[in-house]
N, C-alpha and C positions, 0 to 999 in steps of 0.2 A: 544582375544581367545588365550589360552595358547598352547604351543607346546605339541603335543601328542607323547610321547616316546614309542617305541615298543621294547619289550624284545626279545632276540634271541630265535629261535625255534630249537629244535633238533627232528628229525624224525627218528625213528628206524623201519626198515622193515626186517622181516625174508624173505629169498628168497622164490619164489613160489615152489610148490611141485616138487621134483626131482624124477628121475626114481627109485632111491633106497628108497625114502620115500614110493612110490607106492608099491614097492616090499617088504616092511617091512624089509629092511636090515640096518645094522649099516653102516653109510656112513663116517663121519669124514672127513679126508683130501683127500679121493679119489675123483677125479674130474669127477662127473657124470652130465649129462645134465638135464634140466627141462623137465617135461612131457608137453603135450599140455595143461593139466589143470594148470600146473605151470605157463605157459606162459599167460594163461587167468587170473590167480590170479595176476600176475605182472601188466598186463594192468588195472585190476580193482583197484589195489593200485594206479596206475597213475591217474585214474579217481578221486579217493578220494582225491588226492593231487593236483588236477588241480588248485585250488585257493589258494594254500599254497606257499608263496614266498620262494624260495630256492636260495642259493648262491654257495654252494660247496657240493660235494658228496664224500662219502667214501665207499669202498667195500673191500671184502677180495680178496685173490689171487685165489679163486676158481670160476670156470666159472658159476656155478648155481647162485651165488650171482651177478656176473658181468652181466650176461644175464638179470637177473631180473631188475637190475639198468638200463640197456639199454632200456628195454621195458617200464619202468616207465618214463624215460626221453623222449622217443619217444611219449608216450601217452600225456604227459603234454606239449610237443613241446617246450622244453627248452634245451639249451646246458650249461652244468656246467663243471667247473674244476673237474676232478675225480682223487682221490687218492686211489690206490689199495695197500693193505698191508696184508701180511700173519698173522700179529698180530690179525686180525679180522677173521681169519679162524675158522671153526667149531672145536669143541673139537675133539682131536685125539683119536679114539677108538682103536688104536693099533691092537692087534691080532684079534679083533672082526670085523674090517672093512671088509665090503663086505658080512658078514655072516647074515643069516636070524635070526631075533630075536626069532621067535617061535622055530626054530631048536636049538638055544642056550638054551632056557628054558628047552627043553627036555634033553639036554646034561648035563647042569649044575644045573638045578632046577630054579624054578620061583624066589625064594628068592635071589639067587646069582645074577641072571641077573638084578633083580630089584635094588640090591645094586650097581652094575656096572653102571646102567643107572641113578639112582636117588640119590645116596648118594653124599654128598658134597665133601668129601675128600678121597674117595676110587676109585682108578683108575682101569680100566680093564687092563689085561696083556699087557705090553708095550705101554700103552696109557696114557691119561690125565684124571684126575678128573676135576670137575667143578672148584675146588679151583685152580688147575694148569692152567686151561684156563683163569680164572680171573687174575692170576699172570702175564700173557702176554698181555691180552686185556686191562686191566684198565690203566697200565702205558702209553700205546699208546693213549688211549682215553684222559687221562689227558694232555699229551704232545701235541698231534696234534689236535684232535677234539675240546677239550676245548680251545685250542689256538685260533681256529676260532670263537668259541662261545664268548670268551672274547673280540674279535674284533667286536662283534655285528652281526656276520654272521649267517644265518639260514643254518643248516647242515642236510643233508640226509645221513643216514648210512644204507646200505643194506648189511646184513651179515647173521648170522645163529642163530639157536635156542639157542645154549649155549653161543656163543660169545655175542649175544645181551642180553641174560639173565644175564651175568656177569656185563654188563653195567647197566642194570636195577637195579641189586642188589646194585651197588655202588650209583647210583642216588637216589634211593628211600630208601636207608639205611635199606635194608631188611636183616633178619637173614637167615642163611642157610636153615632153615625149610621153611621160607616164600618163598624164591626164588625157591626152588625145587618143591613147589606146584603150581608155576606159569607156565601156558602154553602160549606160544607165537605162535599163529596160523600162517601158511604160508601166506605171501602176505597181512598182515594186518598192516597198519601204526599205530605206537604208537607215539603220538606227545606230546613233552614236551615244556611247556613255562618256560624258565629258566631266572633267574636273571643273571646279568653280572658275578657274582662270581660262577655260576654253580649250585646254589641251585634251587630246583624245586618249581616253583610257582603253576603249575597245570599240569596234564597229562590227555590226552584224547585218547581213542582208536577209530579210525575212522571206520565207517561201522558197528559198533555194537550199538544196542539200549541200 
């Protein structure tokens, strides 16, 4: 019987619902906690990952992602080396941070707020575009996370909607239009089966039919 070779796995999880997600505010780099629902989502992500072998975890420097990771690891009852880095932080919303999205639509108009939220390369005042976010996230991903993948390690990344989106864009070779149309729900694991060179063999979203 031949040797069965297993390819490395990469698991991306957006943190559970935060307080400002619930309150419909722009969050960005502001450090806000998870809601009780967000904690539940984190534990549900852990349940979905219970049979997934993991070797190392990465998270951002923001507590909503770090707490989500803690709850996932607590649920699956494993201890992993954890690397925390601000390169995986959420997109910086600049002057919009902390402000209510509906209030900003009333002030600046639906179209302008949509551009700030959903264009690829237009940043909100004093903030980052998704292109800017990708420019800091992907080099860290290539250097650190892919370094582990190339060693055959299974990697869990718990980060944010836009930092994870920029990684997905790189992995799946998406256009700006394709990535902007992609929603990453809170607390839902996205599992990649990767070749040793980092190319995607398959991708599966857990907990979705």
